[in-house]
The first five atom37 places (N, CA, C, CB, O) and aatype in JSON, in Angstrom:
{
  "aatype": [12, 0, 19, 4, 12, 0, 17, 10, 7, 3, 14, 0, 19, 19, 0, 6, 19, 1, 15, 0, 14, 7, 14, 17, 1, 6, 12, 8, 6, 0, 7, 14, 7, 10, 10, 10, 9, 6, 0, 16, 3, 16, 10, 15, 1, 19, 13, 8, 6, 9, 11, 17, 12, 9, 14, 3, 3, 4, 0, 10, 10, 19, 0, 14, 10, 3, 8, 1, 14, 11, 0, 1, 7, 0, 0, 0, 7, 16, 19, 15, 17, 10, 1, 15, 1, 10, 14, 10, 14, 3, 1, 3],
  "atom_mask": [
    [1, 1, 1, 1, 1],
    [1, 1, 1, 1, 1],
    [1, 1, 1, 1, 1],
    [1, 1, 1, 1, 1],
    [1, 1, 1, 1, 1],
    [1, 1, 1, 1, 1],
    [1, 1, 1, 1, 1],
    [1, 1, 1, 1, 1],
    [1, 1, 1, 0, 1],
    [1, 1, 1, 1, 1],
    [1, 1, 1, 1, 1],
    [1, 1, 1, 1, 1],
    [1, 1, 1, 1, 1],
    [1, 1, 1, 1, 1],
    [1, 1, 1, 1, 1],
    [1, 1, 1, 1, 1],
    [1, 1, 1, 1, 1],
    [1, 1, 1, 1, 1],
    [1, 1, 1, 1, 1],
    [1, 1, 1, 1, 1],
    [1, 1, 1, 1, 1],
    [1, 1, 1, 0, 1],
    [1, 1, 1, 1, 1],
    [1, 1, 1, 1, 1],
    [1, 1, 1, 1, 1],
    [1, 1, 1, 1, 1],
    [1, 1, 1, 1, 1],
    [1, 1, 1, 1, 1],
    [1, 1, 1, 1, 1],
    [1, 1, 1, 1, 1],
    [1, 1, 1, 0, 1],
    [1, 1, 1, 1, 1],
    [1, 1, 1, 0, 1],
    [1, 1, 1, 1, 1],
    [1, 1, 1, 1, 1],
    [1, 1, 1, 1, 1],
    [1, 1, 1, 1, 1],
    [1, 1, 1, 1, 1],
    [1, 1, 1, 1, 1],
    [1, 1, 1, 1, 1],
    [1, 1, 1, 1, 1],
    [1, 1, 1, 1, 1],
    [1, 1, 1, 1, 1],
    [1, 1, 1, 1, 1],
    [1, 1, 1, 1, 1],
    [1, 1, 1, 1, 1],
    [1, 1, 1, 1, 1],
    [1, 1, 1, 1, 1],
    [1, 1, 1, 1, 1],
    [1, 1, 1, 1, 1],
    [1, 1, 1, 1, 1],
    [1, 1, 1, 1, 1],
    [1, 1, 1, 1, 1],
    [1, 1, 1, 1, 1],
    [1, 1, 1, 1, 1],
    [1, 1, 1, 1, 1],
    [1, 1, 1, 1, 1],
    [1, 1, 1, 1, 1],
    [1, 1, 1, 1, 1],
    [1, 1, 1, 1, 1],
    [1, 1, 1, 1, 1],
    [1, 1, 1, 1, 1],
    [1, 1, 1, 1, 1],
    [1, 1, 1, 1, 1],
    [1, 1, 1, 1, 1],
    [1, 1, 1, 1, 1],
    [1, 1, 1, 1, 1],
    [1, 1, 1, 1, 1],
    [1, 1, 1, 1, 1],
    [1, 1, 1, 1, 1],
    [1, 1, 1, 1, 1],
    [1, 1, 1, 1, 1],
    [1, 1, 1, 0, 1],
    [1, 1, 1, 1, 1],
    [1, 1, 1, 1, 1],
    [1, 1, 1, 1, 1],
    [1, 1, 1, 0, 1],
    [1, 1, 1, 1, 1],
    [1, 1, 1, 1, 1],
    [1, 1, 1, 1, 1],
    [1, 1, 1, 1, 1],
    [1, 1, 1, 1, 1],
    [1, 1, 1, 1, 1],
    [1, 1, 1, 1, 1],
    [1, 1, 1, 1, 1],
    [1, 1, 1, 1, 1],
    [1, 1, 1, 1, 1],
    [1, 1, 1, 1, 1],
    [1, 1, 1, 1, 1],
    [1, 1, 1, 1, 1],
    [1, 1, 1, 1, 1],
    [1, 1, 1, 1, 1]
  ],
  "atom_positions": [
    [[-3.06, -13.54, -3.76], [-2.39, -12.32, -3.39], [-3.35, -11.42, -2.62], [-1.84, -11.61, -4.63], [-4.53, -11.34, -2.93]],
    [[-2.82, -10.76, -1.62], [-3.59, -9.8, -0.84], [-3.17, -8.4, -1.25], [-3.4, -10.03, 0.69], [-2.03, -8.17, -1.67]],
    [[-4.1, -7.47, -1.12], [-3.79, -6.07, -1.41], [-4.01, -5.28, -0.13], [-4.66, -5.51, -2.58], [-5.02, -5.46, 0.55]],
    [[-3.07, -4.41, 0.18], [-3.24, -3.55, 1.34], [-2.78, -2.14, 1.0], [-2.45, -4.1, 2.55], [-2.13, -1.89, -0.02]],
    [[-3.15, -1.23, 1.88], [-2.8, 0.17, 1.73], [-1.91, 0.53, 2.91], [-4.07, 1.09, 1.65], [-2.22, 0.17, 4.05]],
    [[-0.82, 1.23, 2.65], [0.08, 1.66, 3.72], [0.27, 3.17, 3.62], [1.45, 0.92, 3.65], [0.59, 3.69, 2.55]],
    [[0.09, 3.85, 4.74], [0.35, 5.28, 4.81], [1.58, 5.48, 5.68], [-0.88, 6.07, 5.37], [1.63, 5.02, 6.82]],
    [[2.57, 6.16, 5.13], [3.79, 6.5, 5.85], [3.74, 7.97, 6.18], [5.07, 6.14, 5.03], [3.56, 8.8, 5.29]],
    [[3.91, 8.3, 7.44], [3.81, 9.69, 7.89], [4.83, 10.62, 7.29], [0.0, 0.0, 0.0], [4.64, 11.83, 7.31]],
    [[5.91, 10.09, 6.76], [6.94, 10.91, 6.12], [7.1, 10.43, 4.68], [8.3, 10.82, 6.9], [7.72, 9.39, 4.44]],
    [[6.56, 11.16, 3.71], [6.67, 10.73, 2.32], [8.1, 10.56, 1.82], [5.97, 11.71, 1.44], [8.33, 9.89, 0.82]],
    [[9.06, 11.16, 2.51], [10.46, 11.05, 2.1], [11.0, 9.63, 2.21], [11.32, 11.99, 2.93], [11.99, 9.3, 1.55]],
    [[10.38, 8.78, 3.02], [10.89, 7.42, 3.2], [10.26, 6.43, 2.21], [10.63, 6.95, 4.62], [10.64, 5.26, 2.18]],
    [[9.3, 6.89, 1.41], [8.61, 6.0, 0.48], [9.58, 5.37, -0.51], [7.54, 6.76, -0.27], [9.49, 4.17, -0.78]],
    [[10.5, 6.14, -1.06], [11.44, 5.61, -2.04], [12.26, 4.46, -1.47], [12.37, 6.71, -2.54], [12.52, 3.47, -2.15]],
    [[12.67, 4.59, -0.21], [13.45, 3.52, 0.43], [12.61, 2.25, 0.57], [13.95, 3.97, 1.82], [13.09, 1.15, 0.3]],
    [[11.37, 2.4, 0.98], [10.48, 1.24, 1.14], [10.21, 0.6, -0.22], [9.14, 1.65, 1.82], [10.25, -0.63, -0.34]],
    [[9.93, 1.41, -1.22], [9.62, 0.87, -2.55], [10.79, 0.11, -3.17], [9.2, 1.99, -3.48], [10.58, -0.83, -3.93]],
    [[12.0, 0.51, -2.85], [13.16, -0.13, -3.46], [13.66, -1.35, -2.69], [14.28, 0.86, -3.59], [14.53, -2.08, -3.18]],
    [[13.12, -1.58, -1.52], [13.59, -2.7, -0.68], [12.8, -3.98, -0.97], [13.47, -2.35, 0.81], [11.61, -3.93, -1.28]],
    [[13.47, -5.12, -0.87], [12.73, -6.38, -0.99], [11.86, -6.58, 0.25], [13.7, -7.58, -1.17], [12.19, -6.09, 1.33]],
    [[10.79, -7.27, 0.09], [9.9, -7.53, 1.22], [8.83, -8.52, 0.83], [0.0, 0.0, 0.0], [8.9, -9.12, -0.25]],
    [[7.84, -8.71, 1.69], [6.78, -9.69, 1.4], [5.72, -9.1, 0.46], [6.13, -10.15, 2.71], [4.53, -9.14, 0.76]],
    [[6.17, -8.57, -0.64], [5.25, -7.99, -1.61], [5.75, -8.28, -3.01], [5.09, -6.47, -1.39], [6.94, -8.52, -3.24]],
    [[4.81, -8.24, -3.92], [5.13, -8.48, -5.31], [5.24, -7.17, -6.07], [4.08, -9.37, -5.95], [6.08, -7.01, -6.96]],
    [[4.37, -6.23, -5.71], [4.37, -4.95, -6.41], [3.81, -3.86, -5.5], [3.55, -5.05, -7.71], [3.0, -4.13, -4.62]],
    [[4.26, -2.62, -5.73], [3.76, -1.45, -5.0], [3.4, -0.37, -6.01], [4.81, -0.93, -3.97], [3.96, -0.29, -7.1]],
    [[2.45, 0.45, -5.6], [2.06, 1.62, -6.4], [1.89, 2.79, -5.44], [0.73, 1.35, -7.22], [1.2, 2.67, -4.43]],
    [[2.54, 3.91, -5.74], [2.4, 5.1, -4.91], [1.19, 5.89, -5.39], [3.69, 5.98, -4.95], [1.21, 6.49, -6.46]],
    [[0.13, 5.89, -4.57], [-1.13, 6.54, -4.93], [-1.12, 8.03, -4.61], [-2.28, 5.88, -4.23], [-1.94, 8.78, -5.14]],
    [[-0.22, 8.46, -3.76], [-0.1, 9.84, -3.35], [1.08, 9.97, -2.41], [0.0, 0.0, 0.0], [1.71, 8.97, -2.09]],
    [[1.38, 11.17, -1.96], [2.52, 11.36, -1.05], [2.37, 10.52, 0.23], [2.66, 12.84, -0.69], [1.47, 10.75, 1.04]],
    [[3.25, 9.56, 0.39], [3.23, 8.71, 1.58], [2.2, 7.61, 1.56], [0.0, 0.0, 0.0], [2.08, 6.88, 2.54]],
    [[1.45, 7.45, 0.47], [0.39, 6.45, 0.39], [0.75, 5.38, -0.63], [-0.96, 7.1, 0.03], [0.83, 5.64, -1.83]],
    [[0.96, 4.16, -0.13], [1.33, 3.04, -0.99], [0.21, 2.02, -1.06], [2.61, 2.38, -0.48], [-0.45, 1.74, -0.07]],
    [[0.0, 1.48, -2.26], [-0.86, 0.32, -2.45], [0.1, -0.85, -2.67], [-1.88, 0.5, -3.66], [1.03, -0.76, -3.47]],
    [[-0.15, -1.94, -1.97], [0.81, -3.05, -1.96], [0.11, -4.35, -2.31], [1.5, -3.16, -0.6], [-0.9, -4.71, -1.7]],
    [[0.65, -5.05, -3.29], [0.2, -6.41, -3.59], [1.14, -7.33, -2.81], [0.22, -6.72, -5.16], [2.3, -7.5, -3.16]],
    [[0.6, -7.91, -1.74], [1.43, -8.64, -0.78], [1.43, -10.14, -1.05], [0.95, -8.37, 0.63], [0.46, -10.71, -1.53]],
    [[2.55, -10.76, -0.71], [2.68, -12.21, -0.81], [2.63, -12.87, 0.57], [3.99, -12.58, -1.51], [2.82, -14.08, 0.69]],
    [[2.37, -12.08, 1.6], [2.33, -12.58, 2.97], [1.23, -11.86, 3.74], [3.71, -12.4, 3.68], [0.42, -11.16, 3.14]],
    [[1.2, -12.03, 5.03], [0.14, -11.47, 5.87], [0.28, -9.97, 6.06], [0.13, -12.15, 7.22], [1.34, -9.39, 5.83]],
    [[-0.81, -9.36, 6.48], [-0.82, -7.94, 6.79], [0.21, -7.62, 7.87], [-2.22, -7.5, 7.24], [0.92, -6.62, 7.77]],
    [[0.28, -8.47, 8.88], [1.23, -8.26, 9.97], [2.66, -8.26, 9.45], [1.05, -9.35, 11.04], [3.48, -7.44, 9.86]],
    [[2.96, -9.18, 8.56], [4.32, -9.26, 8.02], [4.67, -8.02, 7.21], [4.48, -10.52, 7.15], [5.78, -7.49, 7.31]],
    [[3.71, -7.54, 6.41], [3.93, -6.32, 5.63], [4.18, -5.15, 6.58], [2.72, -6.02, 4.7], [5.12, -4.38, 6.39]],
    [[3.33, -5.01, 7.6], [3.47, -3.92, 8.57], [4.86, -3.95, 9.21], [2.38, -4.04, 9.66], [5.55, -2.92, 9.25]],
    [[5.27, -5.11, 9.69], [6.55, -5.19, 10.4], [7.74, -4.95, 9.48], [6.69, -6.54, 11.08], [8.71, -4.31, 9.89]],
    [[7.69, -5.46, 8.27], [8.8, -5.23, 7.33], [8.97, -3.73, 7.05], [8.56, -5.99, 6.0], [10.09, -3.23, 7.02]],
    [[7.85, -3.03, 6.85], [7.94, -1.58, 6.62], [8.4, -0.87, 7.89], [6.57, -1.02, 6.14], [9.25, 0.01, 7.84]],
    [[7.84, -1.27, 9.03], [8.19, -0.64, 10.31], [9.69, -0.72, 10.58], [7.43, -1.32, 11.46], [10.28, 0.24, 11.08]],
    [[10.31, -1.84, 10.24], [11.75, -2.01, 10.48], [12.6, -1.17, 9.54], [12.13, -3.47, 10.35], [13.77, -0.92, 9.82]],
    [[12.02, -0.72, 8.41], [12.77, 0.08, 7.43], [12.73, 1.57, 7.73], [12.23, -0.17, 6.04], [13.65, 2.29, 7.35]],
    [[11.69, 2.03, 8.38], [11.48, 3.47, 8.53], [11.96, 3.95, 9.9], [9.99, 3.82, 8.34], [12.09, 3.15, 10.82]],
    [[12.22, 5.24, 10.04], [12.65, 5.79, 11.33], [11.58, 5.55, 12.41], [12.95, 7.3, 11.2], [10.39, 5.49, 12.11]],
    [[12.02, 5.43, 13.65], [11.11, 5.17, 14.77], [10.04, 6.23, 14.94], [11.89, 5.05, 16.05], [8.94, 5.93, 15.4]],
    [[10.34, 7.47, 14.56], [9.36, 8.54, 14.75], [8.43, 8.73, 13.55], [10.09, 9.83, 15.03], [7.64, 9.68, 13.53]],
    [[8.51, 7.86, 12.57], [7.66, 7.95, 11.38], [6.36, 7.18, 11.61], [8.4, 7.41, 10.13], [6.39, 6.0, 11.95]],
    [[5.23, 7.84, 11.42], [3.93, 7.18, 11.57], [3.75, 6.14, 10.47], [2.78, 8.21, 11.53], [4.29, 6.28, 9.37]],
    [[2.98, 5.1, 10.78], [2.7, 4.04, 9.82], [1.32, 3.47, 10.08], [3.77, 2.92, 9.88], [0.97, 3.18, 11.23]],
    [[0.54, 3.31, 9.03], [-0.76, 2.67, 9.11], [-0.86, 1.72, 7.93], [-1.94, 3.72, 9.1], [-0.61, 2.12, 6.8]],
    [[-1.21, 0.46, 8.19], [-1.37, -0.53, 7.13], [-2.74, -1.18, 7.29], [-0.22, -1.61, 7.17], [-3.1, -1.62, 8.38]],
    [[-3.5, -1.22, 6.2], [-4.85, -1.77, 6.26], [-5.1, -2.66, 5.04], [-5.91, -0.63, 6.32], [-4.63, -2.37, 3.94]],
    [[-5.85, -3.76, 5.24], [-6.17, -4.63, 4.11], [-7.26, -4.0, 3.24], [-6.63, -6.02, 4.6], [-8.09, -3.23, 3.72]],
    [[-7.22, -4.33, 1.97], [-8.26, -3.89, 1.03], [-8.88, -5.14, 0.4], [-7.68, -2.93, -0.08], [-8.2, -5.89, -0.31]],
    [[-10.15, -5.37, 0.67], [-10.84, -6.53, 0.09], [-11.56, -6.16, -1.19], [-11.82, -7.11, 1.09], [-11.78, -7.0, -2.07]],
    [[-11.94, -4.89, -1.29], [-12.66, -4.39, -2.45], [-12.03, -3.08, -2.91], [-14.17, -4.2, -2.15], [-11.29, -2.43, -2.17]],
    [[-12.34, -2.73, -4.12], [-11.78, -1.52, -4.7], [-12.36, -0.28, -4.01], [-12.06, -1.48, -6.21], [-13.58, -0.1, -4.0]],
    [[-11.51, 0.56, -3.43], [-12.02, 1.79, -2.82], [-12.31, 2.84, -3.88], [-11.01, 2.33, -1.79], [-11.81, 2.77, -5.0]],
    [[-13.11, 3.8, -3.52], [-13.33, 4.96, -4.38], [-12.09, 5.83, -4.29], [-14.62, 5.75, -3.97], [-11.5, 5.96, -3.22]],
    [[-11.69, 6.42, -5.39], [-10.49, 7.25, -5.39], [-10.69, 8.46, -6.29], [-9.26, 6.43, -5.86], [-11.32, 8.38, -7.34]],
    [[-10.16, 9.57, -5.84], [-10.2, 10.81, -6.63], [-8.92, 11.58, -6.33], [-11.48, 11.66, -6.31], [-8.53, 11.71, -5.17]],
    [[-8.29, 12.1, -7.33], [-7.09, 12.9, -7.15], [-5.85, 12.08, -6.85], [0.0, 0.0, 0.0], [-4.82, 12.64, -6.46]],
    [[-5.92, 10.78, -7.04], [-4.76, 9.92, -6.8], [-3.8, 10.0, -7.99], [-5.21, 8.45, -6.55], [-4.16, 10.52, -9.05]],
    [[-2.61, 9.5, -7.8], [-1.6, 9.51, -8.86], [-2.09, 8.74, -10.08], [-0.28, 8.89, -8.35], [-2.92, 7.84, -9.98]],
    [[-1.57, 9.12, -11.23], [-1.93, 8.45, -12.48], [-1.71, 6.95, -12.37], [-1.11, 9.03, -13.65], [-0.7, 6.5, -11.84]],
    [[-2.65, 6.2, -12.86], [-2.55, 4.74, -12.86], [-3.12, 4.07, -11.62], [0.0, 0.0, 0.0], [-3.2, 2.84, -11.58]],
    [[-3.5, 4.83, -10.62], [-3.99, 4.24, -9.37], [-5.26, 3.44, -9.58], [-4.23, 5.33, -8.33], [-5.37, 2.31, -9.11]],
    [[-6.23, 4.02, -10.26], [-7.5, 3.32, -10.47], [-7.28, 2.04, -11.29], [-8.53, 4.24, -11.18], [-7.86, 1.0, -10.98]],
    [[-6.47, 2.12, -12.31], [-6.16, 0.92, -13.13], [-5.46, -0.14, -12.29], [-5.29, 1.3, -14.34], [-5.76, -1.33, -12.41]],
    [[-4.52, 0.29, -11.45], [-3.79, -0.65, -10.6], [-4.77, -1.38, -9.68], [-2.7, 0.08, -9.75], [-4.71, -2.6, -9.54]],
    [[-5.67, -0.63, -9.07], [-6.67, -1.23, -8.18], [-7.64, -2.11, -8.95], [-7.44, -0.13, -7.42], [-7.97, -3.21, -8.51]],
    [[-8.1, -1.64, -10.1], [-9.07, -2.37, -10.91], [-8.54, -3.75, -11.3], [-9.42, -1.57, -12.17], [-9.3, -4.71, -11.37]],
    [[-7.25, -3.86, -11.56], [-6.67, -5.14, -11.98], [-6.47, -6.12, -10.83], [-5.35, -4.89, -12.67], [-6.14, -7.28, -11.05]],
    [[-6.67, -5.65, -9.58], [-6.41, -6.52, -8.42], [-7.6, -6.74, -7.5], [-5.31, -5.94, -7.63], [-7.65, -7.74, -6.78]],
    [[-8.57, -5.82, -7.51], [-9.66, -5.9, -6.54], [-11.02, -5.78, -7.2], [-9.5, -4.8, -5.5], [-11.19, -5.03, -8.17]],
    [[-12.01, -6.52, -6.69], [-13.37, -6.4, -7.22], [-14.06, -5.16, -6.68], [-14.19, -7.65, -6.87], [-13.61, -4.56, -5.7]],
    [[-15.13, -4.77, -7.32], [-15.98, -3.71, -6.8], [-16.69, -4.21, -5.55], [-17.0, -3.22, -7.86], [-16.9, -5.41, -5.4]],
    [[-17.06, -3.31, -4.65], [-17.84, -3.74, -3.48], [-19.2, -4.26, -3.92], [-18.02, -2.58, -2.46], [-19.72, -3.86, -4.96]],
    [[-19.78, -5.14, -3.12], [-21.13, -5.63, -3.41], [-22.1, -4.47, -3.36], [-21.55, -6.73, -2.4], [-21.97, -3.56, -2.53]],
    [[-23.04, -4.5, -4.24], [-24.05, -3.44, -4.24], [-25.28, -3.95, -3.53], [-24.41, -3.0, -5.69], [-25.81, -5.02, -3.84]],
    [[-25.74, -3.15, -2.56], [-26.93, -3.54, -1.79], [-28.19, -3.01, -2.4], [-26.82, -3.06, -0.36], [-29.28, -3.24, -1.87]]
  ]
}
């Protein structure tokens, strides 16, 4: 499974995306318009599935996450959600 982060420029469309089927197994809303996605397909496929669901004027950014990012002020459960799916970054 791959994990990615998606930012939707309009937080009002998040509920529609979260309730729709797509190439993902699970989603977690980390903040307004910010989704963490456990994907079952490629980054490109996740991007396009979300893009087709949202209005044309809504911004969208999707990025892969290989390691657990640092987080502060995120929604309850965000750190636990990430911890169960991603390793810590290598320490130099």
